[in-house]
VEXMAR-835558 format. One record per residue (C-alpha): y, x, z. Coordinates in nm, 4 decimals. Each point is the difference from the previous one (the first is absolute). Layout:
N
<Y->Y X->X Z->Z>
...
//
This chain:
394
<Y->-0.0208 X->10.9312 Z->3.1269>
<Y->-0.0482 X->0.1186 Z->-0.3288>
<Y->-0.0802 X->0.3654 Z->-0.0938>
<Y->-0.1078 X->0.0478 Z->-0.3931>
<Y->0.0576 X->0.2325 Z->-0.2724>
<Y->-0.1273 X->0.1069 Z->-0.3153>
<Y->-0.1173 X->0.3454 Z->-0.1591>
<Y->-0.1960 X->0.0761 Z->-0.3544>
<Y->-0.1455 X->0.3074 Z->-0.1016>
<Y->-0.0683 X->0.1032 Z->-0.3745>
<Y->-0.2697 X->0.2954 Z->0.1350>
<Y->-0.2707 X->0.0021 Z->-0.2211>
<Y->-0.2514 X->0.0754 Z->0.2581>
<Y->-0.0611 X->-0.3415 Z->0.1602>
<Y->-0.0469 X->0.0952 Z->0.3356>
<Y->0.3125 X->0.2098 Z->0.0384>
<Y->0.1621 X->-0.2541 Z->-0.1703>
<Y->-0.0669 X->-0.3088 Z->0.2498>
<Y->0.0552 X->0.2496 Z->0.2958>
<Y->0.3301 X->0.1124 Z->-0.1322>
<Y->0.1253 X->-0.3903 Z->-0.0363>
<Y->-0.1286 X->-0.0943 Z->0.2736>
<Y->0.1611 X->0.2994 Z->0.2058>
<Y->0.3262 X->-0.0480 Z->-0.1776>
<Y->0.0334 X->-0.3755 Z->0.0738>
<Y->-0.1019 X->0.0568 Z->0.3351>
<Y->0.2787 X->0.2418 Z->0.0203>
<Y->0.2687 X->-0.2348 Z->-0.1333>
<Y->-0.0556 X->-0.2608 Z->0.2604>
<Y->-0.0659 X->0.2397 Z->0.2799>
<Y->-0.3511 X->-0.0451 Z->0.0825>
<Y->-0.2583 X->0.1917 Z->0.0784>
<Y->-0.2356 X->-0.3213 Z->-0.0627>
<Y->-0.0213 X->-0.3842 Z->-0.1386>
<Y->-0.1431 X->-0.2993 Z->0.0505>
<Y->-0.0410 X->-0.0811 Z->-0.3651>
<Y->-0.0285 X->0.2093 Z->-0.3406>
<Y->0.0943 X->-0.1603 Z->-0.3976>
<Y->-0.1437 X->0.2000 Z->-0.2372>
<Y->0.0107 X->0.0012 Z->-0.3843>
<Y->-0.1566 X->0.2903 Z->-0.2132>
<Y->0.0165 X->0.0324 Z->-0.3499>
<Y->-0.3567 X->0.0056 Z->-0.1917>
<Y->-0.0108 X->0.3507 Z->-0.0645>
<Y->-0.1166 X->0.0166 Z->0.3501>
<Y->-0.2530 X->-0.2734 Z->0.0043>
<Y->-0.2814 X->0.2584 Z->0.0575>
<Y->0.1301 X->0.1088 Z->0.2888>
<Y->0.1077 X->-0.3458 Z->0.1884>
<Y->-0.2542 X->0.1528 Z->0.3039>
<Y->0.1791 X->0.3171 Z->0.0726>
<Y->0.3564 X->-0.1775 Z->-0.0620>
<Y->-0.1108 X->-0.2909 Z->0.2493>
<Y->-0.1210 X->0.2339 Z->0.2394>
<Y->0.2495 X->0.2564 Z->0.0208>
<Y->0.2621 X->-0.3173 Z->0.0581>
<Y->-0.1778 X->-0.1142 Z->0.2847>
<Y->0.0018 X->0.3384 Z->0.1588>
<Y->0.3652 X->0.0522 Z->-0.0692>
<Y->0.1496 X->-0.3064 Z->0.1056>
<Y->-0.2894 X->-0.0777 Z->0.2370>
<Y->-0.0787 X->-0.3063 Z->-0.1057>
<Y->-0.2775 X->-0.2170 Z->-0.1299>
<Y->0.2031 X->-0.2354 Z->-0.1104>
<Y->0.0702 X->0.1607 Z->-0.3977>
<Y->0.0279 X->-0.3365 Z->-0.2935>
<Y->0.0610 X->0.0046 Z->-0.3332>
<Y->-0.1154 X->0.0820 Z->-0.3771>
<Y->0.0093 X->0.1946 Z->-0.3087>
<Y->0.2644 X->0.0137 Z->-0.2212>
<Y->0.1511 X->0.0740 Z->-0.3991>
<Y->0.2089 X->0.1534 Z->0.1990>
<Y->0.2025 X->0.0268 Z->0.3637>
<Y->0.3458 X->-0.0361 Z->0.1236>
<Y->0.2182 X->0.0298 Z->0.3386>
<Y->0.4145 X->-0.0633 Z->-0.0161>
<Y->0.0109 X->0.3867 Z->-0.1178>
<Y->-0.1855 X->0.0000 Z->-0.2648>
<Y->-0.2639 X->-0.1562 Z->-0.2241>
<Y->-0.3093 X->0.2066 Z->-0.1066>
<Y->-0.1969 X->-0.1273 Z->-0.3246>
<Y->-0.3250 X->0.1058 Z->-0.1159>
<Y->-0.0275 X->0.3631 Z->0.1302>
<Y->-0.1418 X->0.0482 Z->0.3668>
<Y->0.1881 X->-0.1715 Z->0.2470>
<Y->-0.0358 X->-0.1510 Z->0.3953>
<Y->0.3161 X->-0.2171 Z->0.1044>
<Y->-0.0611 X->-0.1089 Z->0.3995>
<Y->0.1934 X->-0.1782 Z->0.2480>
<Y->-0.0361 X->0.0644 Z->0.3772>
<Y->0.0832 X->-0.2834 Z->0.2663>
<Y->-0.0025 X->-0.0079 Z->0.3518>
<Y->0.1171 X->-0.3091 Z->0.1695>
<Y->-0.0175 X->-0.2545 Z->0.2649>
<Y->0.1774 X->-0.3044 Z->-0.1521>
<Y->-0.2542 X->-0.0182 Z->-0.3337>
<Y->-0.3563 X->-0.1183 Z->0.0371>
<Y->-0.1703 X->0.1656 Z->-0.3252>
<Y->-0.3436 X->-0.0892 Z->-0.0755>
<Y->-0.1720 X->0.2448 Z->-0.2884>
<Y->-0.3172 X->-0.1423 Z->-0.1499>
<Y->-0.2547 X->0.0851 Z->-0.2910>
<Y->-0.1932 X->-0.2701 Z->-0.1400>
<Y->-0.3056 X->0.1305 Z->-0.2752>
<Y->-0.2378 X->-0.2066 Z->-0.2622>
<Y->0.3332 X->-0.1525 Z->-0.1520>
<Y->-0.0586 X->-0.1267 Z->-0.2965>
<Y->-0.2953 X->-0.2149 Z->0.0905>
<Y->0.1746 X->-0.1460 Z->0.3157>
<Y->0.4036 X->-0.0316 Z->-0.0325>
<Y->-0.0303 X->-0.3563 Z->0.1225>
<Y->-0.1773 X->0.2046 Z->0.3150>
<Y->0.2766 X->0.2513 Z->-0.0049>
<Y->0.2779 X->-0.2278 Z->0.0345>
<Y->-0.1455 X->-0.1792 Z->0.3186>
<Y->-0.0840 X->0.3403 Z->0.1371>
<Y->0.3921 X->0.1117 Z->-0.0850>
<Y->0.0580 X->-0.4093 Z->0.1342>
<Y->-0.1841 X->0.1065 Z->0.3737>
<Y->0.1438 X->0.3616 Z->0.0148>
<Y->0.3372 X->-0.1960 Z->-0.0305>
<Y->-0.0933 X->-0.2226 Z->0.2833>
<Y->-0.0307 X->0.2480 Z->0.2617>
<Y->0.3096 X->0.1997 Z->-0.1038>
<Y->0.3005 X->-0.1002 Z->0.2517>
<Y->0.3192 X->-0.1421 Z->-0.1081>
<Y->0.1641 X->-0.3044 Z->-0.1601>
<Y->0.0970 X->0.1833 Z->-0.2995>
<Y->-0.3052 X->0.1455 Z->-0.1283>
<Y->-0.0482 X->0.1231 Z->-0.3432>
<Y->-0.3021 X->0.2090 Z->-0.2269>
<Y->-0.0052 X->0.2625 Z->-0.2131>
<Y->-0.2898 X->0.0900 Z->-0.2148>
<Y->-0.0991 X->0.2406 Z->-0.2328>
<Y->-0.3013 X->-0.1450 Z->-0.1999>
<Y->-0.2654 X->0.1846 Z->-0.2777>
<Y->0.1670 X->-0.1396 Z->-0.3393>
<Y->-0.3384 X->-0.0529 Z->-0.1517>
<Y->-0.1213 X->-0.1897 Z->0.2645>
<Y->0.2906 X->-0.2138 Z->0.0893>
<Y->-0.0111 X->-0.3687 Z->-0.0312>
<Y->0.3671 X->-0.1225 Z->0.1419>
<Y->-0.0290 X->-0.4084 Z->-0.0361>
<Y->-0.4046 X->0.0574 Z->0.2009>
<Y->0.1863 X->0.2127 Z->0.2261>
<Y->0.2769 X->-0.2161 Z->0.1371>
<Y->-0.1514 X->-0.2502 Z->0.0100>
<Y->-0.2633 X->0.1867 Z->0.2501>
<Y->0.2947 X->0.0949 Z->0.2076>
<Y->0.1822 X->-0.3571 Z->-0.0136>
<Y->-0.3510 X->-0.1689 Z->0.0938>
<Y->0.0827 X->0.2066 Z->0.3184>
<Y->0.3657 X->-0.0651 Z->0.0862>
<Y->0.3193 X->-0.1359 Z->-0.1255>
<Y->0.2231 X->0.2492 Z->-0.2500>
<Y->0.0385 X->0.3303 Z->0.0895>
<Y->0.1858 X->0.2663 Z->-0.2663>
<Y->-0.2501 X->0.2008 Z->-0.1424>
<Y->0.1891 X->0.3027 Z->-0.1444>
<Y->-0.1615 X->0.3563 Z->-0.1368>
<Y->-0.1311 X->0.1166 Z->-0.3291>
<Y->-0.3023 X->0.0565 Z->-0.2034>
<Y->-0.1670 X->0.3491 Z->0.0304>
<Y->0.0533 X->0.1725 Z->-0.2705>
<Y->-0.1452 X->0.3450 Z->-0.1866>
<Y->0.0697 X->0.2158 Z->-0.3063>
<Y->-0.2199 X->-0.1435 Z->-0.2471>
<Y->-0.2619 X->0.2532 Z->-0.0026>
<Y->-0.2830 X->-0.2274 Z->0.2113>
<Y->0.0840 X->-0.2769 Z->0.0269>
<Y->0.0032 X->-0.0594 Z->0.3675>
<Y->0.2156 X->-0.0228 Z->0.2697>
<Y->-0.0593 X->0.0851 Z->0.3732>
<Y->0.0923 X->-0.1597 Z->0.3394>
<Y->-0.0245 X->0.1449 Z->0.3292>
<Y->0.0280 X->-0.0479 Z->0.3794>
<Y->-0.0247 X->0.2450 Z->0.2611>
<Y->-0.2768 X->0.3039 Z->-0.1431>
<Y->-0.1544 X->-0.2880 Z->-0.2169>
<Y->0.0990 X->-0.0179 Z->-0.3901>
<Y->-0.1637 X->-0.2762 Z->-0.1965>
<Y->0.0270 X->-0.1051 Z->-0.3560>
<Y->-0.0223 X->-0.4008 Z->-0.0556>
<Y->0.1718 X->-0.0511 Z->0.3287>
<Y->0.2987 X->-0.1459 Z->0.0751>
<Y->0.1837 X->0.2115 Z->0.3346>
<Y->0.3422 X->-0.1233 Z->0.1124>
<Y->0.1509 X->-0.1039 Z->0.3564>
<Y->0.1407 X->-0.2938 Z->0.1946>
<Y->0.3240 X->0.0538 Z->0.1154>
<Y->0.1537 X->-0.1925 Z->0.3190>
<Y->0.1712 X->0.0863 Z->0.3044>
<Y->0.3679 X->-0.0056 Z->0.0304>
<Y->0.0836 X->0.0572 Z->-0.3012>
<Y->0.1165 X->-0.2488 Z->-0.3637>
<Y->-0.0810 X->0.1045 Z->-0.3674>
<Y->0.2269 X->-0.0392 Z->-0.2801>
<Y->-0.1226 X->0.0338 Z->-0.3801>
<Y->0.1384 X->-0.0207 Z->-0.3532>
<Y->-0.1199 X->0.0430 Z->-0.3295>
<Y->0.1616 X->0.2252 Z->-0.2891>
<Y->-0.1000 X->-0.0904 Z->-0.3525>
<Y->-0.0576 X->0.2578 Z->-0.3296>
<Y->-0.0314 X->-0.2427 Z->-0.2603>
<Y->0.3052 X->-0.1921 Z->-0.1418>
<Y->-0.0129 X->-0.3661 Z->-0.1550>
<Y->0.0855 X->-0.0327 Z->-0.3457>
<Y->0.0004 X->-0.3237 Z->-0.2083>
<Y->-0.0074 X->-0.3667 Z->0.0480>
<Y->-0.1885 X->-0.1329 Z->0.3073>
<Y->-0.3297 X->-0.1848 Z->-0.1842>
<Y->-0.2373 X->-0.2105 Z->0.1567>
<Y->-0.3859 X->0.0304 Z->-0.0742>
<Y->-0.1132 X->-0.3246 Z->-0.1744>
<Y->-0.3534 X->0.1399 Z->-0.0990>
<Y->-0.1796 X->0.2169 Z->0.2392>
<Y->-0.3613 X->0.0563 Z->0.1803>
<Y->-0.0826 X->0.2585 Z->0.2763>
<Y->0.2329 X->0.2893 Z->-0.1146>
<Y->0.0180 X->-0.0605 Z->-0.3445>
<Y->0.3249 X->-0.1422 Z->-0.1204>
<Y->-0.0442 X->-0.1934 Z->-0.3690>
<Y->0.3530 X->-0.1633 Z->-0.0419>
<Y->0.3308 X->0.0221 Z->0.1328>
<Y->0.2602 X->-0.2360 Z->-0.0337>
<Y->-0.2473 X->-0.1947 Z->-0.2675>
<Y->-0.0363 X->0.3157 Z->-0.2188>
<Y->-0.2548 X->0.2880 Z->0.0198>
<Y->0.0418 X->0.2581 Z->0.2765>
<Y->-0.0188 X->0.3131 Z->-0.2593>
<Y->0.2543 X->-0.1364 Z->-0.1994>
<Y->0.2211 X->-0.1037 Z->0.2874>
<Y->-0.0920 X->0.3764 Z->0.1080>
<Y->0.0885 X->0.1946 Z->-0.3304>
<Y->0.3601 X->-0.1920 Z->-0.0145>
<Y->0.0516 X->0.0579 Z->0.3153>
<Y->-0.0564 X->0.4360 Z->-0.0647>
<Y->0.1485 X->-0.0208 Z->-0.3272>
<Y->0.3636 X->0.0612 Z->0.1329>
<Y->-0.1350 X->0.2862 Z->0.1807>
<Y->0.0040 X->0.3898 Z->-0.0902>
<Y->-0.3337 X->0.1631 Z->0.1022>
<Y->-0.0178 X->0.3565 Z->-0.0848>
<Y->-0.3809 X->-0.0236 Z->0.0312>
<Y->-0.1530 X->-0.3240 Z->-0.1103>
<Y->-0.3520 X->0.0693 Z->0.0901>
<Y->0.1103 X->0.0246 Z->0.3760>
<Y->0.1925 X->-0.3699 Z->-0.0049>
<Y->-0.2416 X->-0.1605 Z->0.2574>
<Y->0.0757 X->0.3177 Z->0.2610>
<Y->0.3571 X->-0.1497 Z->-0.0212>
<Y->-0.0072 X->-0.3513 Z->-0.0599>
<Y->-0.1498 X->-0.2974 Z->0.2480>
<Y->0.0220 X->-0.3094 Z->0.1065>
<Y->0.2341 X->-0.1691 Z->0.2770>
<Y->-0.1636 X->-0.2385 Z->0.1581>
<Y->0.0897 X->-0.2679 Z->0.2979>
<Y->-0.0257 X->0.0252 Z->0.3735>
<Y->0.0988 X->-0.3770 Z->0.0971>
<Y->-0.0746 X->-0.2759 Z->-0.1738>
<Y->0.2648 X->-0.1259 Z->-0.2852>
<Y->0.1426 X->0.3151 Z->0.0073>
<Y->0.1848 X->0.0412 Z->-0.3528>
<Y->0.2648 X->0.2699 Z->0.0742>
<Y->-0.1265 X->0.3670 Z->-0.0175>
<Y->0.3203 X->0.1637 Z->-0.0374>
<Y->0.1501 X->-0.0441 Z->0.3645>
<Y->-0.3439 X->-0.0855 Z->0.2119>
<Y->-0.2891 X->0.1652 Z->0.0747>
<Y->-0.3174 X->0.0139 Z->-0.2124>
<Y->-0.3155 X->0.1647 Z->-0.0237>
<Y->-0.0719 X->0.2781 Z->-0.2698>
<Y->-0.3327 X->-0.0329 Z->-0.1873>
<Y->-0.1601 X->0.2215 Z->-0.2774>
<Y->-0.0581 X->-0.1222 Z->-0.3520>
<Y->-0.3952 X->0.1115 Z->-0.0416>
<Y->-0.0016 X->-0.0821 Z->-0.3705>
<Y->0.0507 X->-0.2608 Z->-0.2963>
<Y->-0.1825 X->-0.1660 Z->-0.2735>
<Y->0.1565 X->-0.0290 Z->-0.3395>
<Y->-0.2288 X->-0.2487 Z->-0.1001>
<Y->0.0608 X->-0.2507 Z->0.3036>
<Y->0.3588 X->0.0740 Z->0.0502>
<Y->-0.1319 X->0.0935 Z->0.3708>
<Y->0.1391 X->0.2453 Z->0.2506>
<Y->-0.2384 X->0.0715 Z->0.2967>
<Y->0.1665 X->0.0320 Z->0.3452>
<Y->-0.1402 X->0.2253 Z->0.3069>
<Y->0.0306 X->-0.3222 Z->0.2203>
<Y->-0.0475 X->-0.3647 Z->-0.0298>
<Y->0.2452 X->-0.2292 Z->-0.1011>
<Y->0.0916 X->-0.3515 Z->-0.0075>
<Y->0.0953 X->-0.2126 Z->-0.3290>
<Y->0.3114 X->-0.1374 Z->0.0726>
<Y->0.1471 X->0.3452 Z->0.1443>
<Y->0.2730 X->0.1382 Z->-0.0620>
<Y->0.0280 X->0.3766 Z->-0.0743>
<Y->0.1934 X->0.2728 Z->-0.1868>
<Y->-0.0914 X->0.3791 Z->-0.1865>
<Y->0.1373 X->0.2205 Z->0.2241>
<Y->0.0567 X->0.3995 Z->-0.0844>
<Y->-0.0054 X->0.3241 Z->0.2182>
<Y->0.3374 X->0.1348 Z->0.0359>
<Y->0.1334 X->0.2906 Z->0.2350>
<Y->0.3313 X->-0.1572 Z->0.0267>
<Y->-0.0917 X->-0.3396 Z->0.0997>
<Y->-0.2343 X->0.1603 Z->0.2263>
<Y->0.3095 X->0.1927 Z->0.1960>
<Y->0.2055 X->-0.2807 Z->0.0076>
<Y->-0.3004 X->-0.2194 Z->0.1465>
<Y->-0.0514 X->0.2681 Z->0.2237>
<Y->0.3866 X->0.0210 Z->0.1437>
<Y->-0.0264 X->-0.3896 Z->0.0246>
<Y->-0.3246 X->0.0747 Z->0.2308>
<Y->0.1457 X->0.1868 Z->0.2278>
<Y->0.3235 X->-0.1802 Z->0.0299>
<Y->-0.1779 X->-0.2796 Z->0.0480>
<Y->-0.2344 X->0.1853 Z->0.3086>
<Y->0.3421 X->0.0983 Z->0.1517>
<Y->0.1414 X->-0.3258 Z->0.0352>
<Y->-0.3054 X->-0.1910 Z->0.0776>
<Y->-0.1037 X->0.2991 Z->0.3235>
<Y->0.3621 X->-0.0097 Z->0.1079>
<Y->0.0970 X->0.0565 Z->0.2427>
<Y->-0.2737 X->0.1915 Z->0.1105>
<Y->-0.1379 X->0.3367 Z->-0.1331>
<Y->-0.2798 X->0.0851 Z->-0.1649>
<Y->-0.2980 X->0.2400 Z->0.2035>
<Y->-0.1915 X->0.0880 Z->-0.3153>
<Y->-0.1399 X->-0.1757 Z->-0.2942>
<Y->-0.3305 X->0.0622 Z->-0.2448>
<Y->0.1164 X->-0.0361 Z->-0.3432>
<Y->-0.2387 X->-0.0499 Z->-0.3296>
<Y->0.0488 X->0.0896 Z->-0.3292>
<Y->-0.1816 X->-0.0720 Z->-0.3246>
<Y->-0.1567 X->0.2333 Z->-0.2092>
<Y->0.2149 X->-0.0647 Z->-0.2605>
<Y->0.3200 X->0.0448 Z->0.1360>
<Y->0.1102 X->0.3522 Z->0.1505>
<Y->0.0082 X->0.2964 Z->-0.2814>
<Y->-0.1188 X->-0.2379 Z->-0.2197>
<Y->0.2862 X->-0.2625 Z->0.0022>
<Y->0.2915 X->0.2178 Z->0.0685>
<Y->-0.1167 X->0.3302 Z->-0.1732>
<Y->0.0620 X->0.1971 Z->0.3691>
<Y->-0.1436 X->-0.0347 Z->0.3209>
<Y->0.1746 X->-0.0958 Z->0.3591>
<Y->0.1898 X->-0.3320 Z->-0.1805>
<Y->-0.1137 X->-0.2727 Z->0.2226>
<Y->-0.0471 X->0.2413 Z->0.3406>
<Y->0.3537 X->0.1184 Z->-0.0545>
<Y->0.1882 X->-0.3644 Z->-0.0460>
<Y->-0.2463 X->-0.0918 Z->0.3207>
<Y->0.2064 X->0.3301 Z->0.1814>
<Y->0.3553 X->-0.1174 Z->-0.1256>
<Y->-0.0310 X->-0.3270 Z->0.1334>
<Y->-0.2211 X->0.0717 Z->0.3295>
<Y->0.0780 X->0.3814 Z->0.1129>
<Y->-0.2567 X->0.1805 Z->0.1805>
<Y->-0.2462 X->-0.3291 Z->-0.0305>
<Y->-0.3696 X->0.1582 Z->0.0228>
<Y->-0.1789 X->-0.1529 Z->-0.2668>
<Y->-0.3253 X->0.0809 Z->-0.1206>
<Y->-0.2562 X->-0.1647 Z->-0.2739>
<Y->-0.1636 X->0.0592 Z->-0.3136>
<Y->-0.0015 X->-0.0508 Z->-0.3940>
<Y->-0.2291 X->-0.2842 Z->-0.0308>
<Y->-0.1654 X->-0.2480 Z->-0.2706>
<Y->0.1260 X->-0.3047 Z->0.1635>
<Y->0.2749 X->-0.0644 Z->0.2676>
<Y->-0.0849 X->-0.2815 Z->0.2306>
<Y->0.3387 X->-0.2103 Z->0.1676>
<Y->0.0530 X->-0.3625 Z->0.0561>
<Y->0.2144 X->-0.2048 Z->-0.1765>
<Y->0.1205 X->-0.3482 Z->0.1558>
<Y->-0.2537 X->0.0461 Z->0.2617>
<Y->-0.2556 X->0.0028 Z->-0.2266>
<Y->-0.2197 X->0.3514 Z->-0.0517>
<Y->0.0320 X->0.1473 Z->-0.3151>
<Y->-0.1438 X->0.2889 Z->-0.2228>
<Y->0.2207 X->0.1542 Z->-0.1834>
<Y->0.0524 X->0.2897 Z->-0.3088>
<Y->0.2208 X->0.2028 Z->-0.1207>
<Y->0.2347 X->-0.0251 Z->0.3674>
<Y->0.0827 X->0.1941 Z->0.2752>
<Y->-0.0682 X->-0.1819 Z->0.3540>
<Y->0.1834 X->0.1531 Z->0.2699>
<Y->-0.0459 X->-0.1661 Z->0.3505>
<Y->0.2802 X->0.0955 Z->0.2834>
<Y->-0.1415 X->-0.0175 Z->0.3534>
<Y->0.2492 X->-0.0474 Z->0.3209>
<Y->0.0359 X->-0.0693 Z->0.3523>
<Y->0.0448 X->-0.4138 Z->0.0769>
<Y->0.2184 X->0.1217 Z->0.2578>
//
């Protein structure tokens, strides 16, 4: 038995909003109380997190409240960006083993956080366990975290998203129970008689030719195809019209491979990374992530039409993968650069989720990075939407 529902509130008063959202979700699930609450709040509520968590605990009669701050929050019914918003999912089930946690002091101990997450997973029942995490993006070092996790156990899919804010404080928050913190990682291990299926929808469409990095050091690319990287970039963008050239690096990105010897970016998965800047004098461009000489890359452009198409492809693929089962609930983590800033209007992605999975309870937030595996390797994505469906094994 899985009883689950979501609700949201745009009420400005934090405690009232938390109570309203929890009561509405409990009512929809036909529950008086529940075992777990997944709660996400926008940065506008950051000064009132103790009231929010205390109110949610009293209303749902559980201390298992886990979540993080976001630029926006969402359910299957609505997306709330930037303004005051709280989104909750309430869950009661005898099939699910869910173990929430909060790991402090993340910046100085990403490896240790991975080991602690692995320990929690080892105590979680079921054969198909998975992990959801909501780290502070200013403290999270993914390679160290995954190394620590994998030192404790074999591959486990890690989903979730980097917490976010509205740019006013450069601080994000994570919580479990009544305790909220920054420089932390909240999350939960999920096991029991359930499985998860996850997919990624991209926002950036590759353009131009696939290029081989022929000279690089760390995150600096000096040459592509034996020529200065800056010259290649300039040629690539010369054929594209930009109404505001000053914002070019908010529109154009680097697509990097997810597997060795990958040369195709049109019909296969890839990771999107920011171009931090260029040096005209030495022909260099800087990528936010390290690159390797010999790797193939592509330039990619944010494109709302492509984003819609890729979201549909993701949903159709998840329908196929989960069939003949029906999902019980889902989590959707959407990049801050999607939503209204990409489409020009709200609720595009959530409307598509409703179209393909009518009535499915979904909760999530707008993030600084989306976490999801590809080819059994855990990755941090950007400019993406990550949807995870949870369904019973039987």
